[in-house]
N, C-alpha and C positions, 0 to 999 in steps of 0.2 A: 229590480227583479221582475220577471215576467211570470204571469200565471198561464198555464197551458189549459186552455178550454178543451174539454173532452171531445167536443164536436169539431171545433175549428182551431185546434192549437196552433198549426203552422200559420194560419192567417193571423191570429193574434200576435205571434212573434213579429211578423212583417210589420203590422201596424205599429206595434211598440217600437220597433227599430226606427221606423220612419218618424215617429213622433219624437224620439230621442235625438235623431239626426237633425230635425227641424229646430229643436230647442237649442242644440249646440250651435247650429248655423247662425242663429240669431245673434250669437256672441262673437263668432269668428267666421268671416267670409271664406277663409281657407278651409275650414271644417265643412262649410257648406258645398264647396267644390269637391272635396273628398267623398262626401256622402252621396253627391250626384254621381260621381264616378263608380262608387261601388254599386249603386243602384242600376246604373247603365250595364256594368259588367254582368250583374245578376241576370237582367232581362235577356241579354244577348247570349249568354251561355245557355240559359234555359230554352231559348228560342232555337238555337243551333242544335241542341240535343233532341228537342221535339221534332224538328224538321227532318232529322236523320232517323227518327223513330228509335233512338237508343234509350233503353231503360237506365236509370241512374246507377243501378247495380252493375250493368254491363260497362258503363262509362268509368265506374270506379275501378273495375278490373283492368281496363285498357290503360287508364291514366296513372294507376297506382295511388290515387287520392281516395281517402276513405269516404264512404257513403255519407257519413256525418258531416264531413267537410263539405262535400259536394251540396248537401242540402242547405248548409249554412250559406254557401256561396250563391246558390240560386234564390235564396230568400233575401239576399242583401244584408244578411246579418253576420257575415264573416269577412274579415279583411284578408283576403287570400294573398299569400306571397306571390311574387312575380314567378319564381320557380314553379310553384304548384299550378299557376295559371297557364304557364307555358305547356306543362304536361297535359292539362285538360285540353288545351287548344289543339295539340298534336293529336290527341286521342279523337278529337272531333274532326280532324283534317282541315283545320282552319288556322290562320295566322293569328298570333296573339294580338296584333294591333286591331283586329276586327272587333275585339271586345272593349278595348280602351280608347280607340279613335273617336273623333267627333262625328264622322260620317257613319251612317247605318249601312253595313255592308250588303244588306238585302235590298235596299231601295236607292242607294247612292249612285247617280250618274257619274259623279266626280270619280269615285273608285272604279267604276266600270271603264271609264276613259283612261284612267291610270293603268289599268290592266292591259288594255289594248295598246297603250303607248309602250309599255315594257316589252311587248312582243313585236313591235314595229321595227323596221330597219332604220338606219340612221337618216336616210333621206326623208322618210315619212315623218320622223320625229321633228326634223328641222322644219318641214311644212307645217306641222301642227303648232310649234312654238311660234312661227311667224303669224299663223292665223290668230293665235290667242294673245299675242303681245299687244299691249295698249297702244304702242306706236311702232312704226316700221323700224326694224333693227338698225338700219343705216341712220335713222333720225335719232333714236334713243342712244346710240353709242357715240353719236357726234364724231369728233375727231380725237377721241381718246384711245390710246393703245396701252395695254397691260401686258407686261412680261411676267410670266410665272414659271415655276419649276423648283427643283431641289436647290438647296444652297451649293454653290460652286459651279452653277451652270454658266454664270456670267451675266445675270439679269441686271444688276446694278451697274456694272462696268458698261455694258452695252447700252443700257437705257441712258445713262449719262452722256456717253459719247454720241449717241443717236440724237439726243435732245439738242446737244450743242450744234451738231452738223445740220439739223433741220430747223433750228431757231424756235423750238418749242420747249415749254417748261418740263423738267424732269423731277418726279417726286418719288422718293423711297418711302413706302407706307410705314415702316418701322420708325424712320426718322420723324415722321408726322406724329406718331404715338409718343415718341420721346419728347419732342417739343411741346406737346400738349400736356403731358404728365409731369414734365420736369425731371425725369429720371431715365436711366438706360433701360432698354427692353428687358435685360436680364433681371434688373431689380423689380420691374413691373411684374414679371413672372414669379419672382420669388415672393413678392408682397401680396399679389392678388390671386396667383395660381394661374393655371391654363384657362380656366373658365372666365376669370377677370380680364386676362390679356385678350381673349377672344372678343369680349365685349368692347374693349377699348379699340380693337382692331376694326370692328364693324363701325363704331362711331367715327373713327379716323377716315374710313372710306366714304362715309356720308359727307364729311366735310369737304374732302377732296372733290366729290361730285358737284357739290354746291358751288365750288369756286371755278373749277376748270371745265371747259368745253373742248379744249384742245390741250393735250399733254401726253407724256409717256410716263407710265406708273410701273414701278417694281414692287412686287409683294413677296412676303415670306413664304417659303415652300409649304408650310402647314396651313396656309389660308384655306385650303380645300377641305380641312377638317370640319369646318362650319358650313353646312349646306346653304343657309341663307345668305351668308356673306359671299360664298363662291357664286351663287346664282346671281347676285347683285353684280358682280364683276362680269359674268358672261352676258348679262343683259345690257350693261352700260359701258362696256369696253370692247374694242377689238382685241381679242386675247391671242397671245403668242406663247406657246410652250417652248421655252428654252431648255433644251435637253443636252445631255452629254453622257458618256460612259461612267460607270461607277468609279473606275480608276481615275478619270479626269476630275470628277466631283471631289474625290478625296485629296488628290494632288493639289488642286487649286485652293482648297481650304487651307491645307498646310502651308502653302506657299504664301498665304496671307499671314503667316505666323500663328496660326490657331492649331494647337496640338490636341485640343480637347476631344476631337472625334476618335483619336486613337490611344490617347493617354490611359494606360492601365487597362486597355480593352482590346484584347487580341482578336475578338470577334466583330470589330467595328465594320469591316468591309462586308461581312455577311449581313450585318444588321442594316447597312445602308442599301444593300441589294434588295433586302426584304421591304424596306420602306418604298424604294422605287418601284418594285414589283406591285405593291399594294396600291399605289397611287396612279399607276400608268393609265388605268381606264378613266380615272377622274381627270387627269391632266389632258387626256386625249379629247375632252369636250371643248378644248380651246379651238379656235377657228384655224389657226395655223401652227406649224412646228418649225423650229430652227435648231438643227443639230450642230453643236459647237465642238463636237469630239475631234481632237487633233488639230483644231483651227487656232490661228493666232487671233489676237483681239482685233486687228485690222481686217482679217479675213471675215471673221464672224460679223463684224460691223458692216462690211460691204454686203453680205448676204442679208442682214436684217433690213438695211435700207432698200435693197431691191425688193424684199418681200412686202414691205410697207407701201412701196410704190406700186407694185404690181396689184396688190389687193385694194388699193385706194383707201387705205386706212385714214389717211390724213387730208383727203380731198373732199 
């Protein structure tokens, strides 16, 4: 328990809290990190409020968070919930990540550059990425091609056919995961969950990169869900978004004998459309696109081979 000093009650509470946090941190490094994060959030919320000249009472009215809770938050003595912190951030007209990120939003050049990057057009963004890349893109990507997109677009079929035609190795990332884990991907996901699967996916990608300088890779449609893994793909492969209409996606999956997308789910088509819509902007970061809608396998293969040759992906 803490004693409130009649002259410096608030300061005594902060001191006590920090002392307790240090004592716990000595026993557990995780608690040390948590204590550090709480102290950082306290400092940044207080700084944001003071810079805007907003009294705590006014902030309380705007955010709907009680003055008592705000006082605890700014003192580093309250473990505020994410929901309440979001309300405080909005009331201060700031993003919540400003308070929990490693970079100080008032002094960080990295955040300033990130803000300018978000406002820039695609051409400027590509120039910035080229300047900041540790190696020239054509060197870093070597002669590696990655086909990405939703299930049913034809990535695996086209990748296998193109690899055989061009005499380069073809790898399906999910097969690499299965061989390394000794179980089907469905079992991996059931056993380890999506988070565990994404970890194995990232590890499999690193193994592939270590082995192949020349190859064609096909990845699962959800690889874009993990930003770090997706950025690794973009940096180290010549990427092609293999796309098709929603109807073609569904028909091809069913033609493979898989009725799961529609079994007992009358809204399957709408859900697939929603997934495609939500991922379009992310898939569009690929260097090239190949639309296989209404095309036969041989027609799509011809277009893919022409694209690879025209772009110089394997030269």
